[in-house]
C-alpha positions in Angstrom: -20.7 -123.6 -19.7 -20.3 -121.2 -16.8 -19.2 -122.4 -13.3 -22.7 -121.7 -12.0 -24.3 -123.6 -14.9 -22.0 -126.5 -14.2 -22.9 -126.4 -10.5 -26.5 -126.2 -11.5 -26.3 -129.2 -13.9 -25.3 -131.4 -10.9 -28.2 -130.4 -8.7 -31.8 -131.4 -8.6 -32.7 -128.1 -10.3 -30.6 -129.2 -13.3 -32.6 -132.4 -13.8 -35.5 -130.7 -15.5 -39.1 -130.5 -14.3 -41.0 -133.4 -12.7 -43.3 -134.9 -15.4 -46.9 -135.6 -14.6 -49.9 -136.7 -16.7 -52.8 -134.4 -17.5 -55.0 -136.5 -15.2 -52.6 -136.1 -12.3 -52.2 -132.4 -13.0 -56.0 -131.9 -12.7 -55.9 -134.0 -9.5 -53.3 -131.6 -8.0 -55.2 -128.6 -9.1 -58.4 -129.8 -7.5 -56.5 -130.6 -4.3 -55.1 -127.0 -4.3 -58.5 -125.5 -4.8 -59.9 -127.6 -1.9 -57.0 -126.4 0.4 -57.5 -122.8 -0.7 -61.1 -123.0 0.2 -60.4 -124.7 3.5 -57.8 -122.2 4.6 -59.4 -119.2 2.9 -56.4 -118.5 0.7 -57.0 -116.2 -2.3 -55.3 -117.5 -5.5 -56.6 -114.9 -7.9 -56.2 -111.1 -7.5 -59.3 -108.9 -7.8 -59.3 -106.9 -11.1 -59.0 -103.5 -9.3 -55.9 -104.7 -7.4 -54.2 -105.9 -10.7 -55.1 -102.6 -12.4 -53.6 -100.6 -9.6 -50.5 -102.7 -9.6 -50.0 -102.4 -13.4 -50.5 -98.6 -13.2 -47.7 -98.3 -10.6 -45.3 -100.0 -13.0 -45.6 -97.2 -15.5 -43.2 -94.2 -15.7 -40.9 -95.8 -13.2 -37.7 -94.1 -14.4 -39.1 -90.6 -14.2 -40.6 -91.4 -10.8 -37.3 -92.5 -9.4 -35.6 -89.4 -10.9 -38.2 -87.3 -9.1 -37.4 -89.1 -5.8 -33.6 -88.9 -5.8 -33.5 -85.4 -4.2 -35.6 -86.7 -1.3 -33.5 -89.8 -0.6 -29.9 -90.9 0.0 -28.3 -91.6 -3.4 -26.3 -94.8 -2.9 -26.0 -95.7 -6.6 -22.2 -95.5 -6.5 -22.0 -98.0 -3.5 -21.0 -101.5 -4.6 -24.2 -103.5 -4.1 -25.4 -107.0 -5.0 -28.2 -109.5 -4.4 -27.9 -113.2 -3.6 -31.0 -115.4 -4.1 -32.0 -119.0 -5.1 -31.6 -119.7 -8.8 -35.4 -119.7 -9.3 -36.1 -116.5 -7.4 -38.6 -114.3 -9.2 -38.1 -111.1 -7.1 -35.1 -109.7 -5.3 -36.1 -107.8 -2.3 -32.8 -107.5 -0.4 -29.3 -106.4 -1.4 -26.0 -105.9 0.5 -23.1 -103.5 0.6 -20.1 -103.7 3.0 -17.0 -101.7 4.0 -14.3 -102.4 6.5 -12.9 -99.3 8.3 -10.2 -98.9 11.0 -12.4 -99.7 14.0 -15.7 -100.8 12.5 -17.6 -102.6 9.8 -20.3 -100.8 7.9 -23.0 -103.1 6.7 -25.8 -101.8 4.5 -28.9 -104.0 4.0 -31.1 -102.5 1.3 -34.7 -103.7 1.2 -37.1 -103.0 -1.6 -39.2 -99.9 -0.7 -42.5 -101.7 -1.2 -44.5 -99.1 0.8 -43.7 -96.5 -1.7 -46.1 -98.4 -4.0 -48.3 -100.2 -1.5 -49.7 -98.1 1.4 -52.9 -98.0 3.4 -54.6 -95.8 0.8 -54.3 -98.6 -1.9 -56.3 -101.6 -2.8 -53.1 -103.6 -2.8 -52.6 -102.9 0.9 -56.0 -104.2 1.7 -55.4 -107.3 -0.4 -52.0 -107.8 1.4 -53.8 -107.6 4.8 -56.3 -110.1 3.5 -53.6 -112.6 2.3 -51.2 -112.1 5.2 -48.2 -113.6 3.4 -47.0 -115.4 0.3 -47.8 -119.1 0.5 -45.2 -121.4 -1.0 -46.5 -124.8 -2.0 -44.2 -127.2 -3.8 -44.3 -126.1 -7.5 -47.0 -123.4 -6.8 -47.0 -120.0 -5.2 -49.8 -117.9 -3.9 -48.4 -114.3 -3.8 -49.2 -111.6 -1.2 -48.5 -108.9 -3.7 -49.3 -108.9 -7.5 -46.2 -110.3 -9.3 -46.6 -107.6 -11.9 -45.5 -105.2 -9.3 -43.3 -107.3 -7.0 -41.2 -108.8 -9.8 -40.7 -105.5 -11.6 -40.4 -102.1 -9.8 -40.0 -103.6 -6.4 -37.4 -106.1 -7.5 -33.7 -104.9 -6.9 -32.6 -106.1 -10.4 -29.1 -105.3 -11.5 -28.1 -102.2 -13.5 -31.4 -100.4 -12.8 -32.1 -97.6 -10.4 -34.4 -98.8 -7.6 -36.1 -97.3 -4.6 -35.0 -99.0 -1.3 -35.3 -98.7 2.4 -31.8 -99.0 3.7 -30.6 -100.2 7.1 -27.1 -98.8 7.6 -25.3 -100.5 10.6 -22.0 -99.4 12.0 -20.7 -102.4 13.9 -17.8 -102.4 16.5 -15.1 -104.7 15.3 -14.4 -106.1 18.7 -17.9 -107.2 19.8 -20.1 -106.5 16.7 -22.4 -104.3 18.7 -24.3 -101.5 16.9 -22.2 -98.3 17.2 -24.8 -96.5 15.1 -28.0 -97.5 13.2 -29.5 -95.4 10.4 -32.7 -96.3 8.6 -33.6 -94.2 5.6 -35.1 -94.2 2.1 -32.5 -94.5 -0.7 -31.9 -95.0 -4.4 -29.6 -97.9 -5.2 -28.3 -99.7 -8.3 -27.4 -103.4 -7.8 -24.2 -104.3 -9.6 -25.0 -108.0 -10.0 -27.6 -110.6 -9.2 -25.9 -113.7 -7.8 -27.4 -117.1 -7.2 -26.3 -119.0 -4.1 -24.0 -121.2 -6.2 -22.4 -118.2 -7.9 -21.8 -116.5 -4.5 -20.0 -119.7 -3.4 -17.8 -119.7 -6.5 -17.0 -116.0 -6.0 -15.7 -116.8 -2.5 -13.4 -119.4 -4.1 -12.0 -117.2 -6.9 -9.7 -114.3 -5.7 -9.8 -112.6 -9.1 -13.6 -112.8 -9.5 -15.9 -109.7 -9.4 -17.3 -109.2 -5.9 -14.8 -111.7 -4.4 -13.5 -109.2 -1.9 -17.0 -108.0 -0.9 -18.3 -111.5 -0.5 -15.2 -112.6 1.4 -15.5 -109.6 3.8 -19.2 -110.0 4.4 -18.8 -113.8 4.9 -16.1 -113.1 7.5 -18.4 -110.7 9.3 -21.4 -113.2 9.0 -19.4 -116.0 10.4 -18.4 -113.9 13.4 -22.0 -112.9 13.9 -23.1 -116.5 13.7 -20.5 -117.7 16.2 -21.5 -114.8 18.5 -25.2 -115.7 18.3 -24.4 -119.3 19.3 -22.2 -118.2 22.2 -25.1 -116.0 23.4 -27.5 -118.9 23.3 -29.2 -118.6 20.0 -30.6 -121.9 18.8 -29.0 -123.1 15.4 -30.9 -126.1 14.1 -29.1 -126.2 10.8 -25.4 -126.2 11.6 -24.3 -127.3 8.1 -25.5 -124.2 6.2 -23.2 -123.2 3.3 -21.4 -119.8 3.2 -23.8 -118.0 0.9 -26.8 -118.9 3.0 -24.9 -117.9 6.2 -24.2 -114.5 4.7 -27.8 -113.8 3.9 -29.3 -115.3 7.1 -26.9 -113.4 9.5 -27.1 -110.1 7.6 -31.0 -110.2 7.6 -31.1 -111.1 11.3 -28.8 -108.2 12.1 -30.9 -105.8 10.1 -34.2 -107.0 11.5 -32.9 -106.7 15.0 -31.5 -103.2 14.3 -34.9 -101.9 13.1 -36.8 -103.0 16.2 -33.9 -101.9 18.4 -34.0 -98.4 16.7 -37.8 -98.2 17.0 -38.0 -99.2 20.6 -35.0 -97.6 22.2 -34.3 -94.5 20.0 -37.7 -93.5 18.7 -40.0 -94.9 21.4 -42.3 -96.3 18.7 -43.9 -99.8 18.8 -43.6 -102.3 16.0 -45.0 -105.6 14.9 -42.7 -107.8 17.0 -41.9 -111.5 16.5 -42.4 -113.1 19.9 -41.4 -116.7 20.5 -42.2 -118.1 24.0 -39.9 -120.6 25.6 -40.9 -124.2 26.3 -41.4 -125.1 30.0 -38.4 -126.6 31.8 -40.2 -130.0 31.7 -40.7 -129.7 28.0 -37.1 -128.9 27.4 -36.0 -131.8 29.7 -38.3 -134.1 27.7 -36.6 -133.0 24.4 -33.1 -133.4 25.8 -33.8 -136.8 27.2 -35.2 -137.9 23.8 -32.0 -136.6 22.1 -29.7 -138.2 24.7 -31.4 -141.6 24.0 -30.6 -141.5 20.3 -28.0 -144.0 19.1 -24.5 -142.3 18.7 -25.7 -139.1 20.2 -24.3 -137.5 23.4 -25.1 -134.1 24.9 -22.0 -132.5 26.3 -22.3 -132.3 30.1 -21.2 -128.7 30.3 -24.2 -127.5 28.2 -27.2 -129.0 30.1 -27.9 -125.7 31.9 -28.9 -124.0 28.7 -31.0 -126.3 26.4 -30.3 -124.2 23.3 -26.5 -124.4 23.8 -27.0 -128.2 24.5 -28.8 -128.7 21.2 -26.2 -126.6 19.2 -23.3 -128.6 20.7 -25.0 -131.9 20.1 -25.9 -131.1 16.5 -22.3 -130.3 15.7 -21.0 -133.7 16.7 -24.0 -136.0 16.1 -24.1 -138.6 13.2 -25.8 -137.2 10.1 -28.5 -139.9 10.3 -29.7 -138.5 13.6 -29.9 -134.8 12.7 -33.5 -134.9 11.6 -34.5 -136.7 14.8 -32.7 -134.1 17.0 -34.4 -131.2 15.1 -37.8 -132.9 15.4 -37.4 -133.5 19.2 -36.8 -129.7 19.6 -39.6 -128.6 17.2 -42.1 -130.8 19.1 -41.7 -128.8 22.3 -41.3 -125.3 20.7 -44.4 -123.1 21.1 -45.5 -121.3 18.0 -44.0 -117.8 17.4 -46.5 -115.0 17.0 -46.6 -111.4 15.9 -47.4 -109.0 18.8 -47.4 -105.2 19.5 -45.4 -105.8 22.6 -42.0 -107.5 22.6 -42.5 -108.9 26.1 -40.8 -112.3 26.4 -38.6 -111.8 23.4 -37.6 -114.4 20.8 -36.6 -117.6 22.7 -35.1 -119.6 19.8 -32.9 -116.6 18.7 -32.3 -115.4 22.3 -33.1 -111.9 21.2 -34.9 -109.6 23.7 -36.5 -107.6 20.9 -37.0 -108.9 17.4 -39.2 -108.1 14.4 -39.3 -108.7 10.6 -38.3 -106.0 8.1 -36.4 -107.7 5.3 -39.1 -109.4 3.3 -41.9 -106.9 2.6 -42.8 -108.5 -0.7 -43.8 -111.8 0.9 -44.7 -111.0 4.6 -47.4 -108.6 6.0 -45.4 -108.1 9.2 -42.4 -106.6 7.2 -44.7 -104.4 5.1 -46.3 -103.0 8.3 -42.9 -102.4 9.9 -41.7 -100.5 6.8 -44.8 -98.3 7.2 -44.1 -97.8 10.9 -40.5 -96.8 10.3 -41.5 -94.4 7.5 -44.4 -92.8 9.4 -42.7 -93.0 12.8 -46.1 -94.0 14.1 -48.2 -97.2 14.4 -51.4 -98.1 12.6 -54.5 -97.8 14.9 -55.3 -101.4 14.3 -51.8 -102.8 15.0 -53.1 -105.5 17.4 -55.6 -106.7 14.8 -52.9 -106.7 12.1 -50.6 -108.8 14.4 -53.3 -111.3 14.9 -54.0 -111.4 11.2 -50.4 -112.0 10.2 -50.0 -114.8 12.9 -53.2 -116.5 11.8 -52.5 -116.4 8.1 -49.0 -117.7 8.7 -50.4 -120.7 10.6 -52.9 -121.3 7.8 -50.1 -121.2 5.2 -48.0 -123.7 7.1 -50.9 -126.1 7.6 -51.8 -125.8 3.9 -48.2 -126.5 2.8 -48.0 -129.5 5.1 -51.3 -131.0 3.8 -50.3 -130.4 0.1 -46.9 -132.1 0.7 -48.7 -135.1 2.3 -51.0 -135.3 -0.8 -48.1 -135.1 -3.2 -46.5 -138.1 -1.4 -49.9 -140.0 -1.5 -49.9 -139.7 -5.3 -46.3 -140.8 -5.6 -44.5 -137.4 -6.0 -41.5 -136.2 -4.1 -42.4 -132.8 -2.6 -38.8 -131.7 -2.6 -38.3 -132.6 -6.2 -41.5 -130.8 -7.2 -40.4 -127.8 -5.2 -36.9 -127.6 -6.7 -37.7 -128.6 -10.2 -41.3 -127.6 -10.9 -43.8 -129.7 -12.8 -44.4 -130.3 -16.6 -47.6 -131.8 -17.9 -47.0 -134.5 -20.5 -49.3 -137.0 -22.2 -50.1 -140.3 -20.4 -47.5 -142.5 -22.0 -44.6 -140.2 -21.3 -45.6 -139.6 -17.7 -45.8 -143.4 -17.0 -42.2 -143.8 -18.0 -41.1 -141.3 -15.4 -43.2 -142.5 -12.4 
C-alpha cells in the first residue's frame, strides 16, 4: 500500500460511501429538484451545448501542435498539480525556481477560453449558470464535464494549453518585480493529492520534494506577510499542502488584476468585499472576548482583523467555530464589480479579482477573456451582477440541502467526503 493510500485509509474518504436506501435516495433527488427549481439552477446541459463540448475534445493533440508556435513552450519546466483526492478536473498547476535575488513562481491555469468564448453556446450556458454548485455528494457543473475533465484538465504527461501567470518576486519583501501573463503549452509531471504533497514534504529523496519544500517556504512567507499586513485568516490550522495552493492562487489572482489595472489600464471583474461598520466589528469582538477561555490581545484591538487572527491562534479549539461565526455574522457579502473601489476588506487587498478557477467560476472565465482580448465585454456590469447573484443562489441552495440531509439523519460532511451508495432497505437500516 502506498503512503498516500495508507493516509487515505485512515480518513473519512477511506471509509467507503454513505449507504442509503432506494426510498431515501428518491427523497434526496426530489429535494434537489425542488431546490434547483427554487434557485433556477440548471442540472442538465442542453443538447447543443453537449454536442459543442464533445466536438471540442476531438483532434486535441493536433490542435495543440498547431498552437505551440503561437505560445510559450513550457513543457520542459517542472510542473505539477495538487488537488483533493476526489478532484475530477485539474485547472491549476505550479512551477517554481529560486534565483540569487528573486523567486520565480509560475501559476498555470487551464486555458478554458481557448475552447469556451463568447461565440460558443458553452459560453452562454456558463453565463446562465454562473458557477459550479457543490452540494454534498452532488455537483452541478458550470461547464460540461466532457470538456472540463478532458482537454481543459491539466492531467500529467499530456500537453495542455494553459494561461500562465509568471511572477518574479523580490526575496526581501515578496513584492512583484515583474508580472507576465501569457498563453502557454505545459506538461504536468505529476498529479498530487493533498496527502501526497504532505508526504513529499516529509521525504527528502522523493520526487518533487525540493520543489514542494521551496514553494512551501515561499507560501509560508506570503502567508505571514499577509497576516502582518492585516489580512484576515479564519482558518489558522491549515496544513502545508493547502497553504501552498491558497497562497499561490491568491498571489496569482492579485497579480492579474494588478497587471490589468496598473500596467494595461483595463478593467476587470473585481472581487469587492466591503468592511463591516465600526459598531459591527466592536459587536463581534465583544462577543469573542466574552467566550470562555478566550482573550483578545490588547495590542491588536485597533485592527479587528489582526485581533481575530491573534485570538484564533491562542484560543481553545472548542471555541474556534464560535469565533469564526462571530466574525462571519458581521461580514457583508462580497460581490463582483467592474470597479475595485473599496477593495477586499477580509484579504486587505486594494485590488483583487478571480482568475485561477475558470472551470468552475464565471468571474474567472470572464477575466481570462479580458486578459486575452485586452478589452472588457460591453455587458461587464451585467456579468458582474449575474456572477454575484448566482453565487448567492448556490450558497443558499447548498445551505438548504445540508439542512435537509441533517433532517433525514445524514451527516453532510460524510456525504460530501465519501459520496452515497444506494443499497436495498435491509442493508441501509444496518448503517443508519
